[in-house]
N, C-alpha and C positions, 0 to 999 in steps of 0.2 A: 415475505422475507422472514419467515420464522426460523430459518436455519441459523445455527450458530457456527462460529469459526474459531480456530485457535490463534492465539497471539501471545507474544512475550509480554512480561510485566512492563518492560521498558517501552515497548510499542504502544501498549494501552495507555501508559502514563503520558506519552507524547501526544496521543489523540486527545486525552482529557485536558492537557495544558493548552492545546490549540483551541479546543472548544471554549475553555474558560476565557481565553483572550478574545474570541469572537463575541462572547456574551457580555463581557465586562468592558471591553475597549471599543471594538469595531461597531457593535450595535448602538451604543450611546453616541458615537461619532456620527453615524448615519442619521440617527433620530434628530440630532442637533442640526445637521445640514437640511433636513426636511423642514424643520421649524424655521430656520433662517430663510430658506427659499420661499416658504409660505408667506413670509413678510413682504416679499417682492410684489405681491398683488395678485392679479388675475392668474389663477392656476391653469387655465386652459392653454395659455401661451407661455408658460413658465418652464423653460427647458431644465433649469437647475432642479426644480421641484420634481419633475418627472424622472430625471436621471437618478436623483437620490432615492425616490420611491422604488425604482427598478433595482437599484443596488441593494436596498434593504430587503426586497423580496428575494433576491438571489442569496443574500446572506442568511435569511431565515431558512431557505431551502437547504443550504449547506449545514446550518446548525441542526436542523431536523435529521439530515442524513448522518451526521456525526453522532447524534444521540442514539440513533438506531444502531449504528456500528458498535457503540459502547454497550448497548443493551444485548447485542448478539455475541459479544466477545467472551471467550473462555480462556483464561490465562493458563498457559502450560509452563511447567517447570522444566527448564532445559536439562536438569539432572535426570529426569525420567525418560530421556530419549535414548534409544538404542542405536548403535552404529553398525548393526548387522546388515541393515539395508538403508537406502536413502530415504529420509523422512523429514518432516517439517523441522527446521532449525539445525539439521545436520549440515556440515560443510563437506562438499564433495569435490574431490580432485578428479578432473577428467582430462583425457588427451583428445584433442580435436584431431581426428584421423585424416581429415582433409588438408589441414594446414600444419600438422605435426607440432601443435602447441599444447602446452599444459595450462589449464585454467582451474581456478578454485571458485566455486559458487557456494553461497549459503542459501538454502531454501527457506523462504519466509512466507508469511501470509500476504495476500494481495495488498493489504493496507500498509505493510512495512517494506514493500519492494523498493529497491534503489539500485539501478543497474550500475551507477558509478561506483558503488561500494560492493559490486558483485553479489548483491542480494536479489535473488530472483523469486518471483511468486510461484507457489505450487500450482497456480491456475494458469500460468504461462505455458506455451508449447514446450519449452525446454524443461520447466519444472514438472509438468505432467509426465513427460517422457522419462525423467530421472527417478521420479517418486517410486519407491518400492524395489528399485533395482539393487543389485549387489556388486561387490568388487569383481572385476573381470568381465562383466557384461558389457556388450556393445549396444548402443541405442542409435537409431536413425530418427531424426526429428525434422519434420517438414515445417519450414519457416518461410516467410515471404521471400527471403533471399535465396532459397534453394533448400537443399537437404544437408543438415548437419549430421556428422557421424562421430559420436563420442564413445570412448572406452572409459569405463569407471575404474580409476586407479586406486582410490582411497576414499574412505568415508570417515570423517572426523566428528567428534562430539562438538556441540555448540560451544562458543567461547563464553 
């Protein structure tokens, strides 16, 4: 996992805040549960102890993964992004040619994707297909539900 990826300053801060919470709140809570469960006696048949140990192991794995994500992150300044073609953090207005609907997506890193906010990852099928395209181009995207056909109407700068 030596590759780095681009992320917004806000996205990186969100990950750091979540990591801080896991380390300073969740980890001590689980350690306390393990200690309390240990007081129940025989550890071989102590379900609370084993559940807390398993939860702590999962938490430690998540902490490790988040630390690696932070290590690999490279903050990108949205002001440096061109709107000549679809790129990371650009907002792209497309027309779904199958349903005749206009939609606006913001292309973001995988760590920042949130479909409810129309933030799609550049590693998703739609994100990959749109990346590098220009206004007026039509893209066909194979997705599990079938084939999407989008015309790129507008490329806007990041908010």
